[in-house]
N, C-alpha and C positions, 0 to 999 in steps of 0.2 A: 661638504659637512667636514674635510680634512683641512688642515693650514696645510700653506706652502711649505711656511716654515716648522721642521722638528720644534714640539714646545715640549716641557717639562715631560718626565712620565708620569707625574700624578695626571696632568690635563689631557695626556693618550688616555689615560686608564678610564678619566671621567666622561671622556670621548666614547670609549669602546662602551662603557656603561648603558650611556644613552643609547647607542645601536642596539646593545642588549634589550631596553625598552621596546624599541622601534621593533623589534625581531618579535617579541612576546605579543605586540599586538595584532600583528601579521599572522603569527600563530594560534591566536583566538579566532582571528577570520576564517581559518584555513581548517579548524577541528572543533569547533563548538557550536552546536545546536542555538542560535541566538534565539529564535523562537522558543524554546523548552526554560532556555537560564534565563529568559527576560519574567518569565514568570517567578523564577525564585531569587532576584537579583544580589541576594548575598552571597549564593553559590560564585554568581557570576564575578562578584567585585572579589572573593577570596580565592580564584582560579587567579584572575588576571594580576592580583598582587604576587602570588606564587610564585608564575609563571616567568614575569616580570623579574624578582627578585632574582630567580634564578639564572635565568637570562646575562642581567647585569653585574653580578656576581662572577659568572663563569668568562664574560667577555672582557671585563676591568680587570680580573686578574691577569688573563691574556696581554691586555693591553701594557699594562704594567711590567709583567716579565719579557714581556718583547720590545716595550720600547720604542725607537724609533723604526722598528722595521715592521711599520703599517700593512705592506702591502702582502707580508706575510699572516700578519694577522685577518687580512681581509679575505686570503684564501682559504683559512683555518676556519673562518662563517663561511664561506661555499663550501667548502668538503662536509663540514657538517651538515648544511643544509642538504646538498648531494646525498650525503647515507641517510640523512631520516626521509626522503623523499621516493630512495630506492628500495628502503627495508619496506615501507608504507606500501609502496607498489607491489613486493612482492608477495607480502602476506594477503593484500588484501584481492589480489584479482590474479591468485594462482591457477582458481578454479576455471577462470575465463581467458581471458587474454591481455598479455603483457604487452605487447606490440604499440596499440594506440594510449596507452596509459603513461609508459616509458618516452613515447616519442612527442609530447608536450613539454615531458619533465626536461627531454634532452635537449629540446628548441631554448626551455629558459634557463639550463644549467649552462649551456652555449653561449647563450648571450653574456647572462651575468659575467660568465668569463673574459668574454671577449673584453666585455666595457670595462673590466679590472685591468686586463692588460694594456688598452690604448690610453684610458683614461691615468691609472695611478703613476706609471711613469712620471708624468709633468708634475708633480706633489714629491715625487722622493727625487730627484735630481740633486748630484748625478748618484745612482745608485744602478749601472748596467748587470752588474752580479746578480742583484735581487728580480731585477726584471725576467732576465734568463731564468733564474729557479723558478719565480712563477710561471713562466711560461711554460714550462717543463712540466710543474705539478697539474696545470689546466689541461694540458695536452693530456697527461695522466689519467686525468678524472674522468675527458670525454674518452678515450680509447676504452678506457674501464664500461662506461654507460653504451659504447656502440657494440662490445664484445654481448653485453647483455640483453641490446635489443634484437641481436641475430639468431641468440639461442630461441630454439624452439618454445612456443608457448605451452605450459601445462594446462590443458584443455578435458573438461568432463567428459566421458565417452557418452556419444549419445545411442541410442538404441533404433535398431532399423524403425525407420517411420513406421508406425500405424499398423502393426501386425492386427490380426483380426485370427479367432479359433474356428475352428468350422463347426456353425450351428446346423439345425433342422431345417425342411421347407419352411420358407415367411408362412404365415396366416394373414392371407390377404383381408381378412374380415378385422384384423386388430391393425389400431394406426401404432404410428412410431414417436417418437416421442424426442423433441430438441425443447433442450433446456439451456438457455441463455443468460450468464447473470453477467452482469455492469457493477464493477465493482465500484464504491461509493457516487454512485449517482442519484443527484435529489430530482424527486419527481416536478419538485416547482421549479427547475429550470430545465425543463421541456415543454415543446409549444402543446403537449397533448395534454399538458396539465395546468395550460393558460401562461407561459411564459413565452413573452414577444420578442427577447434580444437576440435569437437566433432561429434559424428554421433546421429540423428535422424531418424528413419527407420521412425516410424508410420507418422509424418509431413513428411517425404519424399514423403513413397508411395500416401498422400494424395496429393500433390501436382504434382504425375509423374500422377495420374488418373484422375485430373480436371485443373483449371485454378488458374492459378497464376498471381497474379499482380504484377507488379515490384516495383511499385513506388506510394505507396497509402499514404496518408497524413491525419493524425487524425486532427480533429478539432480542440482539446484543450489536454493539457499533464495532465487534472485530470480525475479520475476514473468514476465518475458519470455524468462530464460534458461530457464526451465522448461519453458515452454508451448513453445517452442522443438523442445525434446526431445519433447514429447507429440505434436506436428504432425509430427514428421520422422522418428521413431523414432531419433534419433542424438544421442549425448554432447554436450556443448556443444564439444567441443575437436574434434567432425566436423563440426556445424554451423554454427559459426563466430559465434556470438550468446554472449558469454562476461561481459560487465558492460557497465554502461552509459556509459562514458568512450572506452575504448580499441577494442574489439572487439564493437561495439554494433549488428552488423545480421548475419541470416540470409547465409549464403552464396548467391548468386545460381544455382550450379549445383547445390543442395540443391531435390529438389524435397518439395513439403508434400501433407498429409493434402486438402487442398483443391484445390490441382491437381490429384492424380490424381483426387477425385470430379467435379471437373468438367469433368476432358476425356473421363468415361465420360457424362454428360449430367445430372448432379448441378444442382440447383439451390443454390446454397452461399451462406451468410450468417451474420456475426459481427456481435454484438451484446457490446462490451464496455465496461467501466464504467471505466476507469483510463487515467492518460496511461501508466502504466509498460507498456501494449500497443499505446502509439501505433504509428499506421502504419509510420512509420521505422524499427521496429526489423525490419520484414522479413517479419512475419506476416500480412499482408493480401494476400500473394499467392494466386490462386487463390481469392479470394471475390467473388463478383457483387455484394456487398454488405458492408462493412466498417464497422461503424458506435460513433463514440463520440462520446459528446452529453454534453462536461463539464457537471456540475448547477451552479447558480448559485448560488454563496456566499451564507453569511448569518453567519459566523462574523466578528463585530467586527472582529480585529485580522490584517491579510492576514500569509501567511506567516508564522503564529506557531504552528501549532495543535500545536505540542508543548513549549512552550514551559512555564513552570511557572507564569504567572497561567493560562496556557488549560488546564491542567491541573486546575488549582485549580475551576475556574471548568464545567468539564466534571464533576468528579467530584460538584462538587454539585448538578449537575442544570441549570444558569443558561443554558447556549450548548447547544446541538446543532450539531455541524460536519457540512457534508455539501460543504463547497465544493470537495474534491479527490477528491472520484468520485461516480456516481452510485448513488442506494440501489438495494434490489435492485425495490422496488415499479415503479418506471416502467422498468426492464430487463425485466421478468417481462412488463410490458404488451406492450413492444415486442415480444418474442419471443412472445408469443399471436397477434400481428397478424401478424408473419411467420408463423406455423406456419399461418394462417387461410386467405393469400393462397397458401400452395404447398400447400395438401392434394393438388393434383390432379396433384403434379410427385414426383418423387423429389427429397429433398433430402436437405442437410446443414445442421444448422444448430447453431452456438456460442454458448452464450449464457455469458458470465463475469459474477460475482458477487464483489463487493468488502467487502459490510462486515464481515466478520470483522477486515478489516484497519483496525490504527490511520488515525485516529483515530474511536475508539469514540461511537454517537449512536445507543443502544438506547431505547425507550419505557421509561419510570419506571416502569409497573407489570411489566416483563418483569425488571427488575433484581432477584435474591433474594440473590445471595449478594456478598461487599465485594470492594473492591477492584478490579482488572483483572480478575480472573478472573470477575468477576460480572458486568461488562459487557460480556466474550468470550461467554458463554456466552448473556447475553441478545442478540447479535446473530446468534447460531446461533439461537435462537428466529425470528427475523425473517426469517431465509434459510429456515428450515422453513417456516414460513407460506406462502411468496412460490411456494416448492416445490410446494408443495402445491395451489396454483392453478394452477402451468405442468402437473403431470402431469394434475390434473384435466381441462384443456381438451384434452390430447392425447387422453385418453380420448373425451371428448365428441365430439371430431370425427372419431373411428374409429382416430385411428390408433396406437394403442398397441400395436397385435396387428403391427401392421409397421413398428416404427421400434427400432431398437438404442437405447438410452438408457446413455450412459455419464456416472458421477457419478465426478469425480475433484478432488483441491485441488491447486493446483498444489506447495505445500509444506505445512510445518507453521510453528509457531510458540515462541518461547520467553515462558513467563510466570511467571519469575524462576526458572526452572530454571538448574541453575548458574550463578545469580547473575547471568542475564542476558535482559534484555527484549528482543524482537525475534527476525529472521532473519537477516539479509544477513550477518553477520558471523559466525557459529558454525555446525557442522555436527554439531552432537547428535543424539542421535534424536528431540527433539521439534521440530527444523526440517526435517530429514530426510525421516522417516514419511510418507507421505500419506495420503489418500482416492480409493480407488478400488473402483467397484461399478459390475455392467454388468448390464443388464436387459432380456431379449428372451422376451415369456409364448413359450411353445409351443419354443422351439428352444435356448432355456438353462435348463439346470437348477433349479428355484427353491429357495433357500435353501440352493444351496450356498456354500461358505465354504473357502477355499483358505488353508493355514498358510504356504507355502512363500513367500520371499521373492521377489520379480518387481519390475519396475521403471517408470518411468515411460514410458523407452524402447520398453517394450512394448506399449504401447497401439496404435499405428500399426500394426504388422505382426496384433495381433488383432484388431482392428478390420475390415482389408482382408479377411481370411480370414474372418470371419465373412458379410461381404457379398458376399465369392464375387469380388472385384478380387485384380487381381495387385498383388504389393507389391514396388517397387523393393529393391536391396541396402541392410539397414538395419542398425545395432547391435543392435536388441531381437528378441525371440521372438514367435513365434506361442504366445500361452497356452491353447491350447483344450486340446492334450492335458492341462495342467493341471487345466483347469477340469474334464473329463472323468475324471480321476485315473488318467488312460494314462500322466503323470509325476510326478515326483516328487521332491525336491529344491533346492536354494535355490538363485537366480540371482545371480552374484555382480555387487554394486552399485559403481558408482563416483560421487561427488558432488564438489562444488566451489564454492566462492565464490572469485573475484578481486575484489570489490568493492573490498576495504578499499588505501586507497592504498600502504598499508607490506607488502613481499614478507615481512615476519616474523608478517601477520594474512593471510595470503590462504591458503587454506586448499583442500586435495586429501584426500579419502576414499575408503576401500574397504572393503566389508561384503561379507565370505562366507556371510553368516548367523547365525555363531557371533562371529567374531571380527572387530572394526573398528578400523583403521587411520588415524589423522585426522593427517596432516602437514603442514606451513608449507611454503611456499615457500626458507625460509630455510632447512630440514632440523630442524625442532624435533617431534617424534611423539608423539601419544598412542595406547595399546593398549588396549582395552577385550572384555571378554568377557561378548558381552550374554545368554547363557544364563544365567552365574550373575550379572551385575550389569546388569540390563536399562536400570538409568535413568545408565549409563557414568559412575560415580564413580569407580572406581578403576584407575589407570593401571598398565597391566603391560608396557608398554613394555621397561623393563629385567628383568620376571623372564622374559619365556619370548621372547629374542632371535628363536629360530628361526621362531616365528609372523611377528614383526615382520619380519623379512626376509624370508619367502617373500609377506607382502602387498605389500611394497615393491618387489617386484621385479615383483608383478602389476599393482601402479599403475602401474609407469613400463613397462611393455609395452603396457597402454590408449591411453596415452597417444602413445604413438609409434604402435600402429596407427592411434589417430583420427586423427592429424595427417596419417598417410598417405592416409586414406580422406578425408579433407573437403579435401585438397589445400591451395595456399595459404591465407593468410589471407585473411578478406575487408579491403578497406579500409575504417578507421577513418573513422567520419564527427562531425563537429561539432555537437554538441546543439543544436536551436534554445531559443534564450533562455527563450521561454516556455514548453517542455517541461520543461527546467531547473528553472523556478520549481516548476512542477506534481510535479517526483520531488522536490526538496527539502521541500516540503512533504508528502509521503509518508514524512518520514523516510528517504530517498536522499539519496546525494550529500555527506553532512554533510562 
């Protein structure tokens, strides 16, 4: 880029300004979530122009002032980039591990410095004093980096593994409960629901030995909100946890499944995989053990997992990123250890697995299809292998016949359906349909498939009924009559997402089993006939106004009843800054 002969000062300034534009493009690739910003291209254009202008002015001015001393200009650029990387690394990983992140950045900085020291003298002959000055500056920078690398990482203390309180003698007549929730798993990507691209023998066996609900609907496409509905039997408007920012905690008056079973002498434990289920959301109430162990990260650029550069590196399989959640293997290892220590008790264990959620990091040998779908399917293979270990150990411990196993996903995910990737800001079928399977050998019919629509709020009353435990007043239904074939018909399901900031994008939905109405808080409607249009592609809101009005009235009545049942809203709390960073790295709070 640089001429061998020193040019006029203005020419050097223009070259430096051009280099600033290039750095701006690289900065955007490193820090911008392109998937989100491409939906708002004006925002991306404004940011790009502003960033490019800033870099161009700064480096152009440096070139104008420094003139022929281009080597010093080059090291000014390197020093700026190194300082930014070190600052980002410290702020982004202070709670995890500085070593892996800074090691990657140290290699990058060392390479750039060495290249400048070797190459630039050829452009600047004769300039030995500048070469030696540059070498000294580069050595000082590398020495400072090495000093930081040997500092002990500031890691969050991990509690003693899996403590248990003393409980009374177990009741051999009462079953145990194992609830496994799979984050972001779509039923239509499982062979048990007809998907042929992969094989999942552990999940298939569970489906063969138990009950499969073919048409289960989640009450929200947000992990903490949906899990709150599973664990309380209430819709979000009733239990109070509705998003991350405003109503972001389960109401204290709400009773959870763990609280109910703990009061009845059950040993209760939760092993969750990601910060989206942090105890601050109120889901830990009633659990003797609530274990969230952040995975130490080794992605080279902190808080940049959804950027263009990160996506390119992941697609090329050059980077495997588990920094924002804990993978299935250590999660299942902890679950097995918990089961081994609890085999002489009545227990309730909730295990949460996050691998099917972004960012994907499958084994290369598991990836068969192309693009995002191939990576997603490969993660399902990882989940199934670890579920096989879990269920196998449950059987080896002799606990399978006296343990009710519930396998559920919190919601689905968009894989390009409706032109959208993700789940937080849409309520189409791919986001709201959930996995729901129950197995209890000898007590539940093997191979039973329930075609009727059910909801995540039906899990708690059904589980308590099967366990022989009394159930508090909830919005969900006991599904035993549907399992036994004594009841038929769809249960109306409501879903919501209040995560977008703009009310015009906040969505409510109601599905009666055939027709589904999606409505924004600003009053825009979409109506789909899922019997004729299972992919929800054709909006009928203007063609069948009677159905639209009927569902709208039902949705309004549900919200009014839920608010009355739930009482006053829970007081909002401020998110912890470190928790906010973890949520942002998972694609939330953009």
